[in-house]
C-alpha distance (Angstrom), angle and dihedral (degrees) to the residues before:
residue distance angle dihedral
M1 . . .
R2 3.77 . .
I3 3.79 109.3 .
P4 3.83 110.4 -110.3
L5 3.79 114.9 -119.5
L6 3.80 91.6 -130.9
V7 3.78 134.3 22.8
R8 3.79 114.2 -74.3
C9 3.78 113.7 -103.2
A10 3.77 139.7 -176.2
L11 3.79 118.1 -98.9
G12 3.79 109.7 -91.1
L13 3.78 128.9 -141.6
S14 3.79 115.5 -75.2
L15 3.74 129.3 -127.2
S16 3.77 99.6 -85.6
T17 3.78 97.2 -160.7
L18 3.78 142.2 -6.5
L19 3.81 101.2 -151.5
I20 3.77 110.8 132.0
G21 3.78 128.4 166.8
A22 3.77 126.0 -177.5
N23 3.82 107.4 -62.7
T24 3.80 89.4 -14.7
P25 3.83 121.6 126.0
I26 3.75 120.3 -133.5
M27 3.76 117.1 -90.0
S28 3.78 122.3 -158.6
P29 2.94 130.9 -105.1
A30 3.79 104.7 24.8
P31 3.80 129.4 154.3
A32 3.81 99.7 -144.0
R33 3.79 127.2 75.6
Q34 3.80 105.0 -154.7
I35 3.78 124.3 148.4
Q36 3.78 126.1 -169.2
T37 3.80 114.7 -121.1
E38 3.79 132.1 -154.5
A39 3.80 89.5 -99.0
A40 3.81 90.3 57.5
S41 3.78 89.5 -114.7
E42 3.77 121.1 119.4
T43 3.76 124.9 -94.1
V44 3.79 113.3 -154.0
A45 3.78 119.3 -149.6
N46 3.79 115.4 -170.5
L47 3.79 115.9 -158.0
A48 3.76 133.7 -128.2
A49 3.81 96.7 -145.8
G50 3.76 135.3 165.7
R51 3.80 139.4 60.3
V52 3.79 133.9 -34.7
A53 3.80 124.9 -160.1
I54 3.80 122.0 -174.3
L55 3.79 121.3 -174.0
V56 3.80 118.8 -168.1
C57 3.80 104.8 -158.0
K58 3.78 133.6 -174.6
D59 3.79 93.2 -89.4
G60 3.78 107.4 12.3
I61 3.80 148.9 10.3
V62 3.81 126.8 -110.3
V63 3.82 118.7 -156.5
A64 3.82 117.3 -170.7
T65 3.80 133.0 172.6
A66 3.81 134.9 -177.8
E67 3.78 128.2 -170.2
S68 3.78 128.5 -117.8
R69 3.79 114.4 -145.5
V70 3.80 96.6 -120.9
E71 3.80 88.7 148.0
A72 3.79 140.8 -16.0
D73 3.81 95.3 -87.6
T74 3.80 96.9 43.0
L75 3.79 116.1 134.7
P76 3.79 125.6 -156.4
P77 3.82 116.0 -103.4
M78 3.78 98.2 -71.5
I79 3.79 120.7 -118.4
V80 3.79 109.3 -147.5
P81 3.82 122.8 -169.9
L82 3.79 108.9 -134.6
S83 3.79 102.7 172.7
A84 3.78 139.0 -19.1
F85 3.82 90.7 -74.9
R86 3.81 106.8 27.1
V87 3.79 138.1 62.4
G88 3.77 132.7 -175.1
V89 3.81 128.6 -147.9
V90 3.81 120.3 -152.6
L91 3.82 120.8 -152.8
G92 3.80 121.8 -177.0
P93 3.82 134.0 27.4
I94 3.80 103.9 3.1
E95 3.81 110.7 157.8
W96 3.80 116.5 49.8
I97 3.81 120.3 -171.2
F98 3.81 120.2 -167.7
P99 3.84 110.9 -164.5
G100 3.78 114.8 -155.1
S101 3.80 93.5 12.1
G102 3.79 96.9 102.6
R103 3.79 91.5 -127.1
G104 3.76 129.0 108.3
P105 3.81 125.5 -116.6
L106 3.78 117.5 -66.0
R107 3.81 111.2 -129.4
L108 3.78 110.5 -165.7
D109 3.81 92.1 -162.4
V110 3.80 88.1 61.1
E111 3.81 90.3 46.8
L112 3.80 89.1 50.1
R113 3.79 89.7 55.2
R114 3.79 88.2 54.4
A115 3.79 89.5 50.0
G116 3.79 90.6 51.3
S117 3.79 91.0 55.3
L118 3.81 88.6 61.7
A119 3.79 94.1 57.3
A120 3.77 110.9 64.9
P121 3.82 105.5 178.5
Q122 3.80 113.4 -99.8
K123 3.76 126.8 -150.6
A124 3.77 110.8 -106.1
S125 3.79 119.1 -117.8
K126 3.78 138.4 164.4
E127 3.80 89.8 -99.6
S128 3.82 97.5 47.7
N129 3.77 132.2 70.4
P130 3.81 104.0 -114.2
A131 3.80 91.2 -153.0
S132 3.82 96.9 50.2
D133 3.81 92.2 106.0
I134 3.82 90.0 55.7
E135 3.78 90.1 50.9
T136 3.80 91.7 48.5
I137 3.80 91.2 55.5
G138 3.79 92.5 44.2
L139 3.80 94.5 52.9
A140 3.81 94.3 42.0
F141 3.82 89.5 53.4
L142 3.81 90.5 47.9
G143 3.82 92.7 67.4
P144 3.83 99.9 65.2
L145 3.80 90.9 36.3
R146 3.81 90.2 56.2
D147 3.80 90.4 45.8
A148 3.80 91.1 57.4
A149 3.80 96.4 42.6
A150 3.81 91.8 48.7
R151 3.82 88.0 71.7
I152 3.80 91.1 65.7
H153 3.81 108.1 97.8
S154 3.81 101.9 156.2
R155 3.77 121.6 84.2
L156 3.78 119.2 -83.9
R157 3.78 115.8 -153.1
L158 3.78 96.1 -129.3
E159 3.74 140.1 137.3
R160 3.80 114.1 -109.2
K161 3.81 109.5 -74.4
E162 3.80 91.4 -3.1
M163 3.81 115.0 179.8
F164 3.79 112.6 -90.7
T165 3.81 102.7 174.5
E166 3.79 135.6 6.4
L167 3.79 123.2 -152.1
L168 3.81 118.8 -166.4
L169 3.80 119.1 -162.1
A170 3.81 119.9 -164.4
G171 3.77 129.9 174.8
Y172 3.78 148.4 85.8
A173 3.80 121.1 -54.6
P174 3.83 116.6 -152.6
D175 3.81 112.9 -102.3
Y176 3.79 89.6 2.5
G177 3.79 114.9 63.2
P178 3.80 136.8 -139.4
E179 3.80 119.1 -3.0
V180 3.80 140.7 168.5
W181 3.81 123.6 -158.9
S182 3.79 132.6 -173.3
L183 3.81 115.7 -149.0
R184 3.80 109.9 -165.2
Y185 3.79 120.3 -161.3
R186 3.78 115.7 -162.4
V187 3.79 128.3 -164.4
E188 3.79 131.4 -142.9
Q189 3.81 132.3 -177.4
Q190 3.80 132.0 -150.5
L191 3.81 122.9 -163.2
L192 3.81 108.4 -127.8
R193 3.80 102.4 174.2
G194 3.80 137.9 -22.6
E195 3.80 105.4 -26.2
F196 3.80 94.1 -26.4
Y197 3.81 114.0 119.1
Q198 3.78 134.0 -172.2
T199 3.81 111.9 -137.6
V200 3.79 118.5 -154.8
V201 3.80 130.1 -176.9
H202 3.80 111.0 -150.3
R203 3.77 127.4 -138.5
P204 3.80 109.8 -80.0
E205 3.77 127.3 -94.6
Y206 3.81 111.8 -127.4
V207 3.79 116.1 -141.6
Q208 3.80 121.5 176.1
L209 3.81 110.3 -142.2
Y210 3.81 99.3 174.7
P211 2.93 133.3 71.3
P212 3.80 90.0 32.3
E213 3.78 125.3 -140.7
K214 3.79 115.1 -70.1
G215 3.79 110.7 -76.5
Q216 3.82 94.6 18.1
P217 3.83 119.6 120.4
R218 3.78 120.0 -97.2
T219 3.76 107.1 -136.0
L220 3.80 140.2 126.9
V221 3.80 115.0 -29.7
E222 3.80 106.9 -141.4
S223 3.78 140.4 178.4
H224 3.79 135.9 174.0
Y225 3.79 135.7 -160.5
P226 2.95 120.4 -122.0
P227 3.84 86.7 26.2
E228 3.81 93.3 -157.2
D229 3.82 90.4 62.0
A230 3.82 103.6 109.4
S231 3.81 95.1 -179.1
D232 3.82 92.0 96.2
P233 3.83 111.3 47.2
P234 3.83 114.7 -155.3
L235 3.79 114.5 -89.0
A236 3.81 90.0 -125.2
E237 3.80 88.7 56.5
L238 3.80 91.4 50.4
L239 3.80 90.3 48.6
A240 3.81 93.0 49.6
G241 3.81 90.0 46.9
H242 3.82 92.0 52.9
D243 3.80 92.5 -120.2
A244 3.80 108.9 -155.9
R245 3.82 92.9 -126.1
I246 3.79 93.2 55.0
T247 3.80 92.4 42.2
A248 3.81 89.5 54.7
L249 3.80 90.6 52.6
R250 3.80 91.7 49.4
N251 3.78 91.8 50.6
A252 3.80 91.1 50.8
D253 3.80 99.3 51.7
A254 3.81 132.0 35.0
G255 3.81 93.2 -152.3
L256 3.79 92.8 53.6
D257 3.78 90.9 47.9
R258 3.80 90.7 49.2
A259 3.82 91.8 51.7
A260 3.80 92.3 46.1
G261 3.79 90.8 50.2
F262 3.81 92.8 55.7
L263 3.81 90.7 46.9
E264 3.80 91.1 52.0
K265 3.81 88.2 54.5
G266 3.81 92.1 48.5
E267 3.81 91.6 -113.8
S268 3.80 104.2 122.4
Q269 3.80 89.7 148.2
K270 3.82 88.0 71.0
V271 3.82 94.4 56.1
F272 3.80 112.5 108.0
F273 3.79 111.8 -123.9
V274 3.81 94.2 -120.3
D275 3.80 91.4 52.0
G276 3.80 92.2 44.5
L277 3.80 94.8 50.5
E278 3.78 92.6 48.3
F279 3.80 91.3 46.1
V280 3.81 93.3 53.1
R281 3.82 92.6 44.2
A282 3.79 93.5 47.7
V283 3.80 95.1 45.2
M284 3.80 93.3 46.7
Q285 3.80 90.9 49.4
G286 3.80 92.0 45.1
V287 3.81 96.9 46.8
I288 3.81 105.0 31.5
P289 3.84 118.6 73.9
R290 3.80 110.8 -103.6
D291 3.81 93.7 -119.3
R292 3.83 92.6 60.8
R293 3.78 114.3 99.7
Q294 3.78 117.1 -125.3
M295 3.78 137.6 -164.2
I296 3.81 126.0 -159.6
A297 3.80 128.4 -178.9
T298 3.78 130.9 169.5
I299 3.79 133.2 -151.7
R300 3.80 119.0 -156.0
Q301 3.76 127.8 177.5
D302 3.80 91.9 -130.8
K303 3.83 98.8 40.9
G304 3.78 107.3 22.9
V305 3.80 121.9 -148.3
E306 3.79 119.9 -4.4
W307 3.79 132.6 173.1
V308 3.79 118.0 -122.4
A309 3.81 99.6 171.2
G310 3.79 139.3 -8.6
A311 3.80 99.9 33.0
E312 3.81 88.4 135.5
L313 3.82 89.4 64.3
A314 3.80 93.1 58.8
G315 3.79 116.6 113.5
P316 3.82 121.5 -103.9
A317 3.77 116.7 -71.7
I318 3.79 116.9 -102.0
P319 3.80 115.2 -117.7
R320 3.77 111.2 -104.1
E321 3.78 112.5 -124.7
K322 3.77 113.7 -122.4
G323 3.76 109.6 -95.0
A324 3.80 94.4 9.6
P325 3.82 106.1 144.8
G326 3.77 118.0 -126.4
A327 3.80 100.3 -17.5
P328 3.82 101.9 -173.8
S329 3.79 121.7 -112.7
L330 3.79 126.6 171.3
Y331 3.75 89.3 -157.9
K332 3.80 87.4 80.4
Q333 3.77 127.6 62.2
P334 3.83 107.4 -97.9
K335 3.77 118.8 -128.1
P336 3.81 121.2 -121.7
P337 3.81 118.8 -111.4
R338 3.80 117.8 -90.5
């Protein structure tokens, strides 16, 4: 297992809402996502909210997301291609709009793609930190996230250092294999004067979710934003509870039943990629309401990252600087490793 950069920790509470009026504390729940800016105009932060399911199979990785209708402009957790063999998934405030500022919207999925271009995977060695590429992405993503949060000057009703954004990274590390990390960004406020607060996003906590600790089951890796939303039980929980919808799928297809059987045993690494992809697609379609948008991408050692569904939801491509070597783009077929 790659050594985590920081001590493992339990998932903290998420930011439950981002509705702020002048001198008005956040109330939960609330449908809007408006944040007061320095210019007394309103900053709008649209959320990437919903569930994420990541299945590490015998010969590939499946990454799937589905939105939760927190509000009208909610997006699903956004899958972001970072290189030929890694994707990121952003959960939390993702699109920031600053009226009257003269600047365009800030899309954190686009900024994440920029961050990914800074972290070309390095071969692990005894002298190098095998997780340095993960840290590079995490700190590069921190900059634009801090820039957006710094415009919040009204009080947020949050626990101390409550989680503001989660970034999941899934892919293949050279000379190591498949891995999934959770980078957890927490926010803290300091009262400066009157009702004027300084909002700071702290450096991320790095938690390795896959491979699990020795002796722990290997099954679906899942996350949800907001995490306290109990309306969408984890797929692994539905599988263990013999949910009727999943049981019907298993009875209808031998491949789905085979994949489900390995997952029940905690042996996801034995699931064939074809079976795993079809299992995730079928379960997501069978459990998630049909009007919820979904994204699915796969990562295979021989083909790299490929879109299965939801590519049209991806944020705009970043312009490639002239002469920049190998700036990643999922709009081109990735090349297999040498």
